[in-house]
C-alpha positions in Angstrom: -8.8 -11.0 2.2 -11.0 -13.6 3.9 -8.3 -15.7 5.5 -5.7 -15.1 8.1 -2.2 -14.5 6.6 0.9 -15.7 8.4 3.8 -13.4 7.8 7.4 -12.9 8.9 9.0 -9.4 9.2 12.3 -8.2 10.2 13.5 -5.1 12.1 17.0 -4.0 11.2 18.0 -1.4 13.8 21.1 0.8 13.8 21.9 4.0 15.7 18.3 4.6 16.7 17.0 4.0 13.2 15.0 1.1 11.7 15.0 0.1 8.0 11.3 0.0 6.8 9.0 0.3 3.9 7.2 3.6 3.5 3.6 3.5 2.3 0.3 5.3 2.0 -3.3 4.2 2.4 -5.1 6.4 -0.1 -8.5 5.6 1.3 -7.6 6.6 4.9 -5.1 9.2 3.6 -2.6 7.8 6.1 1.2 7.5 5.6 2.9 4.7 7.5 6.0 2.6 8.0 5.9 -1.2 7.5 8.4 -3.8 8.6 10.1 -5.5 5.7 8.9 -9.1 5.1 6.0 -11.1 3.7 4.1 -14.3 3.6 5.3 -17.6 5.1 5.0 -20.3 2.4 3.6 -23.7 3.1 6.3 -25.9 4.7 8.6 -22.9 5.4 9.5 -21.8 8.9 9.0 -18.1 9.9 12.8 -17.7 10.2 13.3 -19.1 6.7 10.6 -16.8 5.4 12.1 -13.6 6.8 15.5 -14.6 5.4 13.9 -15.3 1.9 11.9 -12.0 2.0 15.0 -9.9 2.7 16.8 -11.5 -0.2 13.8 -11.0 -2.5 12.8 -7.5 -1.4 16.1 -5.8 -0.4 18.8 -8.1 -2.0 20.5 -8.8 1.4 21.4 -12.0 3.2 20.7 -12.0 6.9 23.3 -13.2 9.3 21.5 -12.9 12.7 17.8 -13.5 13.1 16.1 -13.5 16.5 12.4 -13.8 17.2 11.2 -10.8 19.2 7.4 -11.3 19.3 4.4 -12.7 17.5 1.7 -10.1 17.0 -1.9 -10.2 15.6 -2.7 -7.4 13.1 -6.4 -6.9 12.2 -6.6 -3.9 9.8 -8.1 -2.2 6.9 -5.9 -1.2 3.9 -7.2 0.6 0.8 -10.7 0.0 2.1 -10.3 -3.8 2.4 -10.1 -5.8 5.6 -7.0 -7.8 6.5 -5.9 -10.1 9.2 -2.3 -11.2 9.8 -0.3 -13.2 12.4 3.2 -11.6 12.2 6.4 -13.2 13.5 8.6 -10.1 14.2 12.4 -10.7 14.1 15.4 -8.6 15.0 17.7 -9.0 12.0 21.2 -8.0 11.2 23.8 -8.6 8.6 27.0 -7.2 7.0 24.9 -6.4 3.9 22.5 -4.3 6.0 25.4 -2.6 7.8 26.6 -1.5 4.3 23.3 0.5 3.7 23.9 4.1 4.7 21.5 5.9 6.9 20.7 8.3 4.1 20.0 5.6 1.5 16.8 5.6 -0.5 16.1 2.1 -1.7 13.1 0.3 -3.3 11.6 -3.1 -2.8 13.1 -5.1 -5.6 10.0 -7.1 -6.5 7.4 -4.2 -6.3 9.1 -0.8 -6.0 7.9 0.5 -2.7 10.4 2.9 -1.1 12.6 1.6 1.8 14.6 3.9 4.1 16.0 4.3 7.5 13.6 6.0 9.9 14.7 7.5 13.3 12.5 5.5 15.7 12.1 8.3 18.3 11.1 10.9 15.6 8.8 8.8 13.5 5.9 10.9 12.3 3.8 7.9 11.0 2.7 4.7 12.6 4.6 1.4 12.3 2.9 -1.7 11.0 2.1 -4.6 11.6 0.3 -3.5 14.8 2.6 -3.9 17.7 5.8 -3.1 15.9 6.0 0.4 17.3 5.8 -0.9 20.9 8.4 -3.5 20.1 10.8 -0.8 18.8 10.1 1.3 21.8 11.0 -1.5 24.1 14.4 -2.2 22.4 17.6 -1.1 24.2 19.0 1.2 21.6 
């Protein structure tokens, strides 16, 4: 990646848990949690992008969307450099409320695992950078 990517991600939080993707960087041998979301398309607002991404990736419609922060994420994944500007939203919906805390889901358009992770007991870092601090600052 040689350009900065603008993304929008959402943090559904319930009972001290957050719904996230689980991933692994094979080069670094690091497991991690990543906020659900993706790229903002030309002419699309960040809020519209996070709503679209949740429909595409999880099959849920978002009711409430509130911007928490904008963070910069400069990283290396699978040996390749990356640079993102991430709009991080608190998100909620009746569809998300229907997902049990023990549910094991997959991203609909790519297959990555999605699950609820207890924020206080997370054994792996949260990405994009800054999401862990945002989660720690929430009044749970």
